[in-house]
C-alpha positions in Angstrom: 73.2 15.5 -45.7 73.0 19.2 -46.4 69.9 20.1 -48.3 70.0 23.4 -50.0 67.6 25.1 -52.5 65.3 27.3 -50.5 67.9 29.4 -48.9 68.1 27.3 -45.8 70.3 24.4 -44.7 69.0 21.3 -43.0 71.4 18.9 -41.4 70.8 15.2 -40.9 68.9 12.6 -42.9 65.7 13.2 -44.8 63.8 10.8 -42.6 64.8 12.8 -39.6 63.1 15.9 -41.0 59.8 14.0 -41.6 57.8 14.6 -38.4 54.6 12.7 -38.6 55.0 12.3 -42.4 56.1 9.4 -44.5 59.1 9.9 -46.8 59.0 6.8 -48.9 60.5 5.0 -51.8 59.6 2.0 -53.9 62.2 -0.7 -53.6 63.0 -2.9 -56.5 64.2 -6.5 -55.9 67.3 -5.6 -58.0 68.3 -3.2 -55.2 68.8 -6.1 -52.8 72.3 -6.5 -54.2 73.3 -2.8 -54.3 74.8 -1.9 -50.9 75.0 1.9 -51.7 71.3 1.9 -52.7 70.4 0.0 -49.5 72.4 2.3 -47.3 70.7 5.4 -48.8 67.3 3.8 -48.6 67.7 2.8 -45.0 69.1 6.2 -43.9 66.9 8.6 -45.8 63.5 7.0 -45.9 61.0 6.0 -43.2 58.5 4.3 -45.6 59.0 1.7 -48.3 56.9 -0.1 -50.9 58.3 -3.5 -52.1 57.7 -2.7 -55.8 56.5 -5.7 -57.8 57.6 -8.3 -55.2 54.1 -8.6 -53.8 52.2 -8.7 -57.1 50.1 -11.8 -57.5 51.9 -13.4 -60.4 55.3 -13.1 -58.7 54.1 -14.4 -55.3 52.0 -17.3 -56.5 53.2 -18.6 -59.9 51.0 -21.7 -59.6 47.8 -22.2 -57.6 48.5 -22.4 -53.8 52.3 -22.3 -54.2 53.6 -19.0 -52.8 57.2 -17.9 -52.9 57.6 -15.3 -50.2 61.4 -15.0 -50.4 61.9 -11.7 -52.2 59.0 -9.9 -50.6 60.0 -11.2 -47.1 63.6 -10.0 -47.6 62.3 -6.6 -48.5 59.9 -6.5 -45.6 62.7 -7.6 -43.2 65.0 -4.8 -44.6 62.3 -2.2 -43.9 61.7 -3.6 -40.4 65.4 -3.5 -39.6 65.5 0.1 -40.7 62.3 1.1 -38.8 60.4 1.8 -41.9 56.7 1.7 -42.5 55.8 -0.7 -45.2 53.1 -0.2 -47.9 51.9 -3.4 -49.4 51.7 -3.3 -53.2 49.3 -4.8 -54.5 46.5 -7.4 -54.1 44.8 -6.9 -57.4 46.3 -5.6 -60.7 45.3 -6.3 -64.3 48.9 -7.4 -65.1 51.2 -9.9 -63.4 48.6 -12.6 -62.9 49.3 -16.3 -62.6 48.1 -18.2 -65.6 45.5 -20.2 -63.6 43.8 -16.8 -62.7 43.8 -15.6 -66.3 42.1 -18.9 -67.2 39.1 -18.0 -65.0 37.9 -15.2 -67.3 34.1 -15.5 -67.3 34.0 -17.9 -64.4 32.5 -15.7 -61.7 32.3 -18.0 -58.7 35.8 -19.5 -59.3 37.4 -16.0 -59.7 35.7 -14.7 -56.6 37.0 -17.6 -54.6 40.6 -17.3 -55.8 40.6 -13.5 -55.3 39.3 -13.9 -51.7 41.8 -16.7 -51.0 44.7 -14.6 -52.4 43.9 -11.5 -50.4 43.4 -13.5 -47.2 46.6 -15.5 -47.7 48.8 -12.5 -48.4 47.2 -10.3 -45.8 47.6 -13.0 -43.2 51.3 -13.6 -44.1 52.1 -9.9 -43.6 49.5 -9.0 -40.9 51.0 -6.6 -38.4 53.9 -5.7 -40.7 52.1 -3.6 -43.3 50.6 -0.2 -42.4 48.6 0.2 -45.6 47.8 -1.8 -48.7 47.3 -0.9 -52.3 44.2 -3.1 -52.7 43.2 -2.6 -56.3 45.8 -1.0 -58.6 45.2 1.0 -61.8 41.5 0.1 -62.1 40.6 3.1 -64.3 41.2 3.4 -68.0 44.2 5.6 -68.9 43.1 6.4 -72.4 41.3 9.6 -71.7 37.8 8.1 -72.0 36.8 9.3 -68.5 36.4 7.4 -65.3 35.5 4.1 -66.9 36.8 0.8 -65.5 39.8 -0.7 -67.2 39.0 -3.8 -69.2 40.4 -6.6 -67.1 39.5 -10.1 -66.0 38.2 -8.6 -62.8 35.9 -6.0 -64.4 34.7 -8.4 -67.1 34.0 -11.3 -64.9 33.0 -9.7 -61.6 31.7 -6.2 -62.6 32.5 -3.0 -60.8 31.5 -4.6 -57.4 34.9 -6.4 -57.3 36.6 -3.2 -56.1 34.4 -2.8 -53.0 34.6 -6.5 -52.3 38.4 -6.5 -52.5 38.5 -3.6 -50.0 36.1 -5.3 -47.7 38.1 -8.6 -47.9 41.4 -6.8 -47.3 40.0 -4.9 -44.3 38.6 -8.1 -42.7 41.9 -9.9 -43.3 44.0 -7.1 -41.7 41.8 -4.5 -40.0 44.7 -2.6 -38.6 46.3 -1.9 -42.0 
């Protein structure tokens, strides 16, 4: 690849120019069937986020029943191409299994399933993930300031759920 634009020419792949830096891309599961996309991703990037494949509602559609297939395939691709992997995400206000959504207002039960989910996913990918997005999009995006987004987590667990999620994630995979 010849990168122009600043008056200089750099030969090689983008990832080869990234010394002690991560040059990353989100990878959609739709990309798994696109050889050209996969070739470029594997050649140019040294970091990858399996977009959506690790979100709670896609990994665990019913309580205790995990489907790791898509996320594992993406992680294996990244490992084969010597890429760092950023896990995305333990907790998000969307993409929740219905059994979790049904726990609105049930503090002890929600705390338990959140802890179990983080521990299960972190254990499955322990040693493969360099960093986790632990809690995603927790603040309102409506211009009202730094207020917590209204979600099952903020309503049922209060603002302390954020710190607890980070503590749980760190305990489950302290090297990430």
